[in-house]
C-alpha positions as CSV (number, residue, x, y, z in Angstrom):
1,M,92.6,90.2,204.3
2,P,90.0,92.1,206.1
3,K,89.8,91.5,209.9
4,P,88.1,88.2,210.8
5,L,84.5,88.7,212.0
6,E,83.7,88.3,215.7
7,Q,80.4,87.8,217.5
8,G,78.6,91.1,217.9
9,D,80.2,92.7,214.8
10,L,78.0,94.9,212.7
11,I,77.1,93.7,209.1
12,A,75.7,96.1,206.6
13,L,73.0,94.6,204.4
14,L,72.3,96.7,201.3
15,A,71.4,96.3,197.6
16,P,74.0,98.0,195.4
17,A,72.5,97.0,192.1
18,S,69.0,95.4,191.3
19,A,65.9,95.5,193.5
20,V,65.5,92.6,195.9
21,A,62.5,90.9,197.5
22,R,61.9,92.2,201.0
23,E,61.2,88.7,202.4
24,R,64.7,87.6,201.4
25,V,66.3,90.6,203.1
26,A,64.2,89.8,206.3
27,G,65.3,86.2,206.1
28,A,68.9,87.1,205.7
29,E,68.7,89.5,208.6
30,R,67.3,86.8,210.8
31,A,70.0,84.3,209.8
32,L,72.8,86.8,210.6
33,V,71.3,87.7,214.0
34,G,70.9,84.0,214.7
35,R,74.7,83.7,214.2
36,G,75.4,86.4,216.8
37,Y,75.9,89.5,214.5
38,R,74.3,92.9,214.6
39,V,72.7,93.9,211.3
40,R,72.1,97.3,209.8
41,V,69.6,97.1,206.9
42,Y,69.9,100.0,204.4
43,P,66.8,101.5,202.6
44,S,68.0,100.1,199.2
45,A,67.3,96.6,200.5
46,V,63.8,97.3,201.7
47,G,62.6,100.4,199.9
48,E,60.6,100.9,196.7
49,P,62.5,100.0,193.5
50,W,64.0,102.6,191.2
51,G,63.0,101.0,187.9
52,S,64.9,97.7,187.9
53,F,67.4,99.1,190.4
54,S,67.1,98.9,194.2
55,A,67.4,102.7,194.4
56,S,68.8,105.7,192.6
57,E,72.4,105.7,191.7
58,E,73.0,108.5,194.1
59,Q,71.4,106.6,197.0
60,R,73.3,103.4,196.2
61,I,76.6,105.3,196.1
62,A,75.8,107.1,199.4
63,E,74.8,103.8,201.2
64,L,77.8,101.8,200.1
65,T,80.1,104.7,200.9
66,E,78.6,105.1,204.4
67,A,78.8,101.3,205.1
68,L,82.4,101.1,204.0
69,T,83.6,104.2,205.8
70,D,81.7,103.6,209.1
71,A,84.2,102.4,211.6
72,E,81.5,100.3,213.3
73,T,80.8,98.2,210.2
74,A,82.8,95.1,209.8
75,A,81.4,93.7,206.6
76,V,79.0,94.5,203.8
77,L,76.6,91.8,202.6
78,C,75.1,92.5,199.2
79,A,71.4,91.5,199.2
80,R,71.5,90.8,195.5
81,G,73.5,91.3,192.3
82,G,71.6,91.9,189.0
83,Y,73.0,95.0,187.3
84,G,74.2,98.3,188.6
85,C,77.4,97.9,190.7
86,V,79.5,99.3,187.9
87,H,77.7,102.7,188.5
88,L,79.4,102.9,191.9
89,L,83.0,102.4,190.8
90,P,84.0,106.0,190.1
91,A,82.8,107.1,193.5
92,L,84.5,104.2,195.3
93,S,87.8,105.0,193.6
94,R,87.9,108.2,195.6
95,L,87.7,106.3,198.9
96,G,91.1,104.6,198.6
97,R,91.8,101.3,200.2
98,I,89.3,100.0,202.7
99,D,89.9,96.7,204.4
100,K,86.4,95.4,204.9
101,W,84.6,92.3,203.7
102,I,82.3,92.7,200.7
103,I,80.2,89.6,200.3
104,G,78.3,88.6,197.1
105,F,78.8,87.3,193.5
106,S,77.5,87.9,190.0
107,D,77.3,91.7,189.5
108,V,79.0,92.2,192.8
109,S,82.1,91.0,190.9
110,A,82.5,94.8,190.1
111,L,82.8,95.6,193.7
112,H,85.3,92.8,194.2
113,A,87.3,94.2,191.3
114,W,87.5,97.5,193.1
115,S,88.6,95.8,196.3
116,N,91.1,93.5,194.6
117,T,92.8,96.3,192.6
118,N,93.3,98.0,195.9
119,G,94.9,94.9,197.4
120,V,91.9,93.8,199.5
121,A,90.2,90.4,199.4
122,G,86.5,89.8,198.9
123,M,84.1,86.9,199.3
124,H,82.5,85.5,196.1
125,A,79.6,83.9,197.8
126,S,75.8,83.6,197.9
127,M,73.7,86.5,199.2
128,A,70.4,87.2,200.9
129,K,68.3,84.6,199.0
130,H,70.5,81.7,200.2
131,L,70.7,82.9,203.8
132,A,66.9,83.3,203.8
133,E,65.9,80.0,202.2
134,F,68.5,77.5,203.4
135,P,69.0,76.2,207.0
136,A,71.6,77.7,209.2
137,D,73.8,74.7,208.9
138,D,73.8,74.7,205.1
139,P,77.3,73.6,203.9
140,Q,77.8,76.7,201.8
141,T,76.8,79.1,204.6
142,E,79.0,77.2,207.0
143,A,81.9,77.5,204.5
144,L,81.3,81.2,204.1
145,F,81.5,81.9,207.8
146,R,84.7,79.8,208.1
147,Y,86.3,82.2,205.6
148,L,84.9,85.3,207.3
149,T,86.0,84.2,210.8
150,S,89.2,82.4,210.3
151,P,92.5,84.1,211.4
152,R,95.2,85.0,209.0
153,G,97.4,82.1,208.1
154,T,94.5,79.7,207.8
155,V,94.6,77.4,204.7
156,I,91.1,76.5,203.4
157,T,90.9,73.6,201.0
158,D,88.0,72.6,198.7
159,T,87.7,69.7,196.3
160,F,85.2,68.7,193.6
161,P,85.1,66.0,190.9
162,A,86.9,66.6,187.6
163,S,85.1,67.3,184.3
164,P,86.2,65.2,181.3
165,L,87.0,68.6,179.6
166,N,89.5,69.6,182.2
167,R,93.2,70.1,181.3
168,P,95.1,68.7,184.3
169,G,98.0,70.6,185.9
170,E,99.0,72.8,188.8
171,A,99.0,76.5,189.2
172,A,99.5,79.2,191.8
173,G,98.5,82.8,191.9
174,K,96.0,85.3,193.2
175,L,92.4,84.2,192.5
176,V,90.5,86.9,190.6
177,G,87.4,87.3,188.4
178,G,83.9,86.2,189.1
179,N,81.2,87.1,186.6
180,L,82.4,86.9,183.0
181,A,80.3,89.8,181.7
182,V,81.7,92.0,184.5
183,V,85.3,90.9,184.0
184,N,84.9,91.6,180.3
185,A,83.4,95.0,180.8
186,L,86.2,96.1,183.2
187,A,89.0,94.9,181.0
188,A,91.4,97.7,180.2
189,T,89.9,99.9,182.9
190,P,91.3,100.9,186.3
191,W,89.4,97.9,187.8
192,D,90.9,95.3,185.4
193,V,91.7,92.4,187.7
194,L,94.1,90.8,185.3
195,N,97.3,92.5,186.3
196,P,99.9,91.6,183.7
197,S,102.7,91.7,186.3
198,E,101.0,89.4,188.8
199,P,100.4,85.7,188.5
200,S,96.7,85.0,188.6
201,I,94.1,82.2,188.6
202,L,91.0,83.4,186.7
203,L,87.5,82.4,187.8
204,L,84.6,82.9,185.4
205,E,80.9,82.2,185.7
206,D,77.7,83.7,184.2
207,V,73.9,83.3,183.9
208,S,71.3,83.9,181.1
209,E,73.9,84.6,178.4
210,K,73.7,83.2,175.0
211,I,76.5,80.9,173.9
212,Y,77.6,83.2,171.2
213,A,77.7,86.1,173.7
214,V,80.0,84.2,176.0
215,E,82.2,83.3,173.0
216,R,82.4,87.0,172.1
217,M,83.4,88.0,175.6
218,L,86.1,85.3,175.9
219,T,87.4,86.2,172.5
220,R,87.7,89.9,173.6
221,L,89.7,88.8,176.6
222,Y,91.9,86.7,174.4
223,L,92.4,89.5,171.8
224,T,93.4,92.0,174.5
225,G,96.2,89.5,175.5
226,A,94.7,88.9,179.0
227,L,94.6,85.2,178.5
228,S,97.8,84.7,176.6
229,R,100.5,87.0,178.0
230,G,101.5,84.5,180.7
231,N,100.2,86.0,184.0
232,V,97.1,83.9,183.9
233,R,98.4,80.6,185.3
234,G,95.1,78.7,185.4
235,I,91.4,79.2,184.5
236,I,88.4,77.9,186.5
237,F,85.1,77.9,184.7
238,G,82.2,77.9,187.1
239,Q,78.6,77.4,186.2
240,F,77.0,78.8,183.1
241,T,73.2,78.6,183.7
242,D,69.9,79.5,182.1
243,Y,71.0,79.3,178.5
244,H,69.9,77.3,175.5
245,P,71.8,75.2,172.9
246,D,72.3,77.0,169.5
247,R,73.0,75.7,166.0
248,N,76.8,75.6,166.6
249,H,77.1,74.2,170.1
250,T,75.1,71.9,172.4
251,T,76.6,73.2,175.7
252,M,78.5,76.2,176.8
253,E,81.4,74.1,178.0
254,E,81.7,72.4,174.7
255,M,82.0,75.8,173.0
256,I,84.5,77.1,175.6
257,S,86.7,74.0,175.3
258,A,86.6,74.2,171.4
259,R,87.4,77.9,171.3
260,L,90.3,77.6,173.8
261,A,91.8,74.8,171.7
262,R,92.0,77.1,168.7
263,W,94.0,79.8,170.6
264,D,97.7,79.9,171.3
265,L,97.5,79.7,175.1
266,P,100.2,78.7,177.6
267,P,99.9,75.1,178.8
268,I,97.9,76.0,181.9
269,P,95.4,73.9,183.9
270,I,91.8,74.6,182.9
271,V,88.9,73.5,184.9
272,F,85.2,73.2,183.9
273,D,81.9,72.8,185.8
274,A,83.3,74.1,189.0
275,P,80.7,74.7,191.8
276,Y,80.7,78.5,191.6
277,G,77.9,80.5,190.2
278,H,74.1,80.8,190.0
279,I,73.2,77.5,191.7
280,D,71.9,76.6,195.1
281,S,75.2,74.9,195.9
282,N,77.3,78.0,195.0
283,R,80.5,77.5,197.1
284,P,82.2,80.5,198.7
285,V,85.7,81.3,197.6
286,A,87.9,84.3,198.4
287,L,89.0,86.6,195.5
288,G,92.3,88.4,195.8
289,V,94.1,85.8,197.9
290,P,97.0,83.4,197.2
291,T,95.5,80.3,195.6
292,R,96.8,76.9,194.5
293,L,94.9,75.0,191.9
294,V,95.6,71.3,191.4
295,A,93.6,69.5,188.6
296,T,94.0,65.8,188.2
297,P,92.0,63.4,186.0
298,A,89.9,62.5,189.1
299,E,89.4,65.7,191.1
300,V,90.1,69.4,191.4
301,R,91.6,70.8,194.6
302,I,91.7,74.5,195.5
303,E,93.8,75.7,198.4
304,Q,93.6,79.3,199.6
305,T,95.8,80.9,202.2
306,L,94.2,83.7,204.2
307,I,97.1,86.2,204.6
């Protein structure tokens, strides 16, 4: 676990992928300052876009490298996901292990994959938009800072209602994953989070993907053996948003459930409609830490130990 944040710590606010609205960056900065932190806003978060990206690849690499290697910086808050974090991975691989919080989700899953494969936890959590547009006592923001400020040894528990599609059961392992498109793209690379020798619980979410595209990505993970070789002890499907029904399936969850039923998978708990992803109530959860998943017919409980 990275060191818990304390009042007065410096948080770097940058945009490692797509361009972000300046007013969201300004709002996020105000929210962080209001909580007692110092903030360093990098040019990628407030400068002119580089096409669809926040800045050139070289600038994004330089900013993130500076933020991670600066001894004064305690955490990095990504202003937005989008697309582009994968560009930074080869440069980050030369830095070695850096025990600092990286906060974000969606495309930021690529940065979490780098952290996790180096043995460092990261925060799958909302970014600048949420901090700017929701009140300071918003439940998701409060939960995020509980993770960031709690001492090692703290156990954080979250519960939510069960989906009728769930497969009940219990599992324990390191929580990994995040955005499905990113997890799929990094499979069989140095940043593949599904270590075959380590028990894992896999979290997956995505946005604006067609149903058949999600089916294709899941099928690839299955064909590589990642889902069937026994190290994945449970799967948590978060939110799949901004898609349309197709001629084969009415909902994404229906497709996923039907596809999993056709595969020879171990009898592991599988959870649907978990509150993680591109929604206002996106709940924070730590990737790369020991996690216990308990799925009953009534509810799902997730327990994480900050070690």
